[in-house]
C-alpha positions as CSV (number, residue, x, y, z in Angstrom):
1,M,-0.2,-0.1,-0.2
2,Q,1.6,3.4,-0.8
3,E,1.2,6.4,1.2
4,F,-1.3,7.9,-0.3
5,E,-3.8,5.2,0.0
6,L,-2.8,4.9,3.6
7,I,-4.6,8.2,4.4
8,N,-7.0,8.2,1.8
9,R,-8.1,5.2,3.4
10,Y,-7.3,5.0,6.9
11,F,-7.1,9.3,8.2
12,S,-8.4,11.4,6.0
13,S,-11.8,11.1,6.9
14,L,-11.2,11.8,10.2
15,S,-9.9,15.5,9.2
16,K,-13.4,16.2,7.5
17,L,-14.5,18.6,10.5
18,N,-10.9,20.4,10.5
19,K,-10.7,22.6,7.4
20,S,-6.7,23.9,8.8
21,S,-6.5,19.9,8.1
22,L,-6.0,20.8,3.9
23,Q,-7.8,17.3,3.8
24,L,-4.3,15.8,4.6
25,N,-3.5,16.5,0.8
26,D,-1.0,19.3,1.6
27,D,2.5,19.1,3.4
28,V,1.3,21.6,6.4
29,F,-1.3,21.8,8.9
30,Y,-2.3,25.7,8.5
31,D,-5.3,27.3,11.0
32,K,-5.9,30.1,8.7
33,K,-7.7,32.4,11.5
34,N,-4.4,32.2,13.8
35,H,-2.0,32.4,10.8
36,L,-0.3,29.0,12.4
37,V,1.8,26.8,9.8
38,I,2.8,23.5,10.8
39,S,4.3,20.7,9.1
40,V,5.8,17.3,11.2
41,D,8.5,15.2,9.3
42,T,10.1,11.8,10.7
43,Y,13.7,10.4,9.2
44,N,14.8,6.9,9.9
45,E,18.7,5.5,9.9
46,G,19.1,3.4,6.8
47,N,15.7,5.1,5.2
48,H,16.4,8.5,4.9
49,F,20.3,8.7,6.1
50,L,22.5,5.7,5.3
51,D,23.8,5.8,8.8
52,F,24.6,8.2,11.6
53,K,29.0,8.0,11.1
54,N,28.4,12.2,10.5
55,P,25.5,13.4,13.1
56,E,26.8,16.9,12.6
57,L,26.2,16.5,8.2
58,V,22.6,14.0,8.9
59,I,21.1,16.3,11.5
60,K,22.0,19.3,9.2
61,K,19.9,17.7,6.6
62,I,17.3,17.1,8.5
63,I,16.1,20.5,9.9
64,R,16.3,21.5,6.3
65,S,14.2,19.3,4.7
66,S,11.9,19.7,7.5
67,I,11.6,23.5,6.8
68,S,11.6,23.2,3.6
69,D,7.9,21.9,3.6
70,L,6.9,25.5,5.5
71,I,9.5,27.5,2.7
72,C,7.4,25.5,-0.1
73,K,4.1,27.3,1.2
74,G,6.0,30.6,1.3
75,V,6.1,30.8,5.0
76,N,9.6,31.7,6.4
77,P,9.9,29.0,9.7
78,K,10.5,30.1,13.1
79,F,9.7,27.8,15.7
80,Y,10.8,23.7,15.4
81,F,10.7,21.0,18.0
82,I,13.3,17.5,17.6
83,S,12.4,14.5,19.5
84,G,14.9,11.5,19.1
85,S,14.7,7.4,19.8
86,G,18.3,6.3,20.3
87,N,21.1,4.1,22.1
88,K,24.0,5.1,24.2
89,K,26.1,4.5,20.8
90,K,24.0,6.7,19.1
91,F,23.8,9.5,21.4
92,S,27.2,9.4,23.1
93,K,28.7,12.7,24.3
94,N,30.4,13.1,21.6
95,N,27.8,12.8,19.0
96,L,25.5,15.1,21.1
97,L,28.3,17.3,20.9
98,K,27.9,17.0,17.4
99,I,24.1,17.4,16.5
100,S,24.0,20.4,19.3
101,K,26.5,22.3,17.3
102,S,25.2,21.4,13.9
103,L,21.9,23.1,15.8
104,S,22.8,26.4,16.7
105,Q,24.7,26.7,13.0
106,E,21.1,25.7,11.4
107,Q,19.4,28.1,13.9
108,K,21.5,31.5,13.1
109,K,21.3,30.4,9.2
110,Y,17.5,30.0,9.1
111,K,16.6,32.1,12.0
112,I,14.8,29.8,13.5
113,F,14.5,28.2,17.9
114,L,14.3,25.2,19.4
115,S,11.5,25.5,21.2
116,G,10.7,21.1,22.6
117,G,10.7,17.6,21.9
118,D,11.2,14.1,23.2
119,T,13.5,11.8,23.9
120,I,13.3,7.9,24.1
121,F,15.3,4.7,24.1
122,S,15.6,2.6,21.0
123,N,18.2,0.8,19.2
124,K,16.6,1.9,16.2
125,L,17.7,5.6,15.3
126,S,15.3,7.6,14.6
127,F,14.3,11.8,14.4
128,S,10.8,13.9,14.5
129,I,10.8,17.3,13.3
130,T,7.8,19.5,14.5
131,S,8.3,22.8,12.2
132,V,6.2,25.7,13.0
133,G,5.7,29.4,11.1
134,Y,3.5,32.3,11.1
135,T,1.5,33.6,8.3
136,K,-1.7,35.5,6.7
137,K,-1.2,33.3,3.6
138,I,-0.1,30.4,2.2
139,V,0.6,28.8,-1.1
140,Y,-1.5,25.8,-1.7
141,R,-1.6,22.8,-3.3
142,N,-3.5,21.7,-6.1
143,N,-4.3,25.1,-6.8
144,A,-2.8,24.4,-10.6
145,K,-4.1,26.7,-13.2
146,F,-4.8,25.5,-16.6
147,N,-1.5,26.8,-19.1
148,D,0.5,27.6,-16.3
149,D,4.4,27.8,-16.8
150,I,5.9,25.0,-14.2
151,Y,8.9,26.1,-12.2
152,V,12.0,25.0,-10.4
153,T,14.3,26.4,-8.2
154,G,18.0,25.9,-8.0
155,N,20.1,22.5,-9.5
156,L,18.5,19.1,-9.2
157,G,20.5,15.7,-9.8
158,D,23.4,16.6,-7.5
159,S,21.8,15.0,-3.4
160,F,21.2,12.1,-5.9
161,V,25.0,11.2,-7.4
162,G,26.1,12.6,-3.6
163,L,24.1,9.1,-2.1
164,Q,25.1,7.1,-5.0
165,I,28.8,8.2,-4.0
166,L,28.1,7.5,-0.5
167,K,26.7,3.6,-1.9
168,K,30.0,3.7,-3.7
169,K,28.1,3.4,-6.8
170,I,30.0,6.2,-8.4
171,K,33.4,6.6,-8.1
172,V,34.7,10.5,-8.5
173,K,37.9,12.5,-7.6
174,K,37.8,13.4,-4.4
175,K,36.8,17.3,-5.2
176,I,34.0,16.2,-7.1
177,R,33.0,13.6,-4.4
178,D,33.2,16.7,-1.9
179,Y,31.2,18.6,-3.8
180,F,28.2,16.4,-4.5
181,I,27.9,14.4,-1.0
182,N,27.9,18.0,0.7
183,K,24.9,18.4,-1.6
184,Y,23.6,15.8,-0.2
185,Y,23.5,16.2,3.5
186,K,23.5,20.2,3.4
187,P,21.0,21.2,0.5
188,D,20.2,24.3,-1.0
189,I,16.7,25.7,0.2
190,N,15.8,28.6,-1.1
191,I,14.2,30.2,2.5
192,N,14.8,34.3,0.9
193,F,12.2,33.1,-1.9
194,T,9.3,33.1,0.5
195,K,8.0,36.3,-0.1
196,I,8.4,36.1,-4.1
197,L,6.6,32.7,-4.2
198,L,3.5,34.4,-2.1
199,K,3.3,37.0,-4.9
200,Y,3.0,34.9,-8.1
201,A,2.7,31.1,-7.3
202,N,0.1,29.7,-7.8
203,T,0.7,25.8,-6.3
204,S,3.7,24.4,-4.6
205,I,5.7,21.8,-3.1
206,D,9.2,21.0,-2.8
207,I,10.7,18.5,-4.4
208,S,11.4,15.7,-1.6
209,D,10.4,12.3,-2.9
210,G,11.3,13.1,-6.5
211,L,10.3,15.8,-9.8
212,I,7.8,13.7,-11.2
213,D,6.2,12.2,-8.5
214,D,5.9,15.6,-6.2
215,L,4.5,16.9,-9.9
216,K,2.0,14.6,-9.7
217,K,1.3,15.3,-5.9
218,M,1.0,19.1,-6.8
219,I,-1.7,18.5,-9.5
220,N,-3.4,15.1,-7.5
221,R,-6.6,16.2,-7.3
222,Q,-7.1,18.6,-10.3
223,Y,-8.1,16.9,-13.7
224,L,-5.4,18.0,-15.2
225,S,-1.7,17.1,-17.2
226,Y,2.2,18.4,-17.7
227,T,4.3,18.8,-20.1
228,L,7.6,18.9,-19.2
229,N,11.0,19.5,-21.7
230,Q,14.0,17.2,-20.0
231,N,17.0,19.7,-21.7
232,K,15.3,22.5,-19.4
233,V,15.8,20.7,-16.4
234,P,18.4,22.7,-14.7
235,I,21.4,20.8,-13.4
236,S,24.6,22.2,-11.7
237,K,27.7,22.4,-14.1
238,N,29.2,19.4,-12.1
239,L,26.9,17.1,-12.9
240,T,26.8,18.0,-16.4
241,K,30.5,17.5,-16.4
242,L,30.0,14.3,-14.7
243,I,27.3,13.4,-17.3
244,L,30.3,13.6,-19.8
245,E,32.6,11.9,-18.3
246,K,30.6,8.8,-17.1
247,K,28.6,8.8,-19.8
248,L,25.4,9.1,-17.5
249,Q,21.6,9.4,-18.5
250,K,19.7,13.0,-17.1
251,S,16.9,11.6,-17.4
252,K,18.4,8.8,-14.3
253,L,19.7,11.6,-12.4
254,I,17.0,14.4,-12.4
255,S,13.4,12.7,-10.7
256,N,15.5,10.1,-7.7
257,G,14.1,13.0,-4.6
258,D,15.9,14.3,-1.6
259,D,16.5,18.1,-4.2
260,Y,14.9,20.3,-1.6
261,Q,14.1,22.7,-4.6
262,I,10.7,24.3,-4.5
263,L,8.2,23.6,-8.1
264,F,5.7,25.7,-8.7
265,T,3.3,26.5,-11.3
266,A,2.9,30.3,-12.4
267,S,0.6,32.4,-14.9
268,P,2.1,32.7,-18.4
269,N,1.7,36.7,-17.9
270,K,4.1,37.1,-14.8
271,S,6.7,34.8,-16.9
272,R,8.9,38.4,-17.6
273,I,8.2,39.8,-14.0
274,I,9.6,35.9,-12.1
275,K,12.6,36.2,-14.9
276,N,13.5,40.1,-13.2
277,V,12.9,38.5,-9.7
278,S,15.1,35.7,-10.3
279,R,17.9,38.2,-11.5
280,K,17.7,40.6,-9.1
281,K,17.3,38.2,-6.3
282,G,19.9,36.3,-7.2
283,V,18.1,33.2,-6.8
284,K,17.9,30.7,-10.0
285,L,14.1,29.7,-11.3
286,T,13.8,27.7,-14.6
287,K,10.8,27.6,-16.3
288,I,10.7,23.8,-17.7
289,G,7.1,22.6,-18.5
290,K,3.4,23.4,-18.8
291,I,0.4,22.9,-17.1
292,I,-2.0,21.1,-19.7
293,S,-5.6,19.5,-19.9
294,G,-6.5,16.8,-18.1
295,N,-7.9,15.3,-21.4
296,V,-4.2,14.7,-22.4
297,K,-1.6,12.6,-20.9
298,S,1.4,14.1,-19.4
299,S,4.2,14.1,-21.0
300,I,8.2,14.4,-21.1
301,I,10.1,15.1,-24.1
302,D,13.9,15.0,-25.0
303,E,15.8,17.5,-26.5
304,K,14.9,16.2,-29.7
305,G,11.3,16.5,-29.0
306,K,10.7,12.9,-28.9
307,Q,8.5,11.8,-25.6
308,I,10.4,9.6,-23.6
309,V,9.8,7.6,-19.9
310,I,11.8,8.6,-16.9
311,K,11.7,5.3,-15.3
312,S,13.1,6.8,-12.3
313,T,10.6,8.8,-10.9
314,G,11.4,9.4,-7.6
315,Y,10.5,7.6,-3.8
316,T,7.6,5.6,-3.7
317,H,5.9,5.3,0.6
318,Q,5.5,2.0,0.5
319,F,4.1,0.3,3.6
């Protein structure tokens, strides 16, 4: 059973009288009256991160991916709560000092504050993060419009390559190795983009599970489809170089998740404004496709104008 089937079958009915739950179909809880926004995420060793050999990096990845849920809604995170389960080995004094130092660095970087949490003993390491922010307005999921342009911030694929390097599935020189691993543990989240997103986006989501899967989620309750141009999907200079050197396929690298970039749609008449904002604010924004009628099947087009199938569409939460 997949994640959304599980939610719809067993839990959606419990939220029907609570409008703030957004039908359990968005990334956040939004109490419009009190301007309160909350997201909750859980991370398990071996599933969301390989191991705990670098706790100072793992905790950075966890914090950034958690507050990304708020940022993609146009919300600046303010507070976070962290709960952890682990044993004496995982929560050794040395590891706890590293975690504390990293959390301090993340708090300064993103202007967030630890506000509570819980700890329990377990031989299975996991963390749960609750992120809290305040806003009068958010960018909802499932609010795309026919003929909207599809945009993405930053670059895609670097994090996945970093994971493959850690798994020893891709071998590269140390300098380039450090670059990709750094992108895996410390994703570039666009916290300075929230106000712009609120102003121009019709709908949005962060790319956590993968470009294609998250795009499907963004329009999953609308009678709409999409067309994407693979050659326009932005990748870094380092990834471009790696693709050439290793003779890799771009289509296998751009939709595997852990990017935490913002995927959003906007009306075509906002195109010039968004382009100017991108240049002035120094935020990389790339138009990669179009929202089309649900009467037409979604498609991905390669550089030759031919329709292709991307087998790696993203991470699936299977139960």
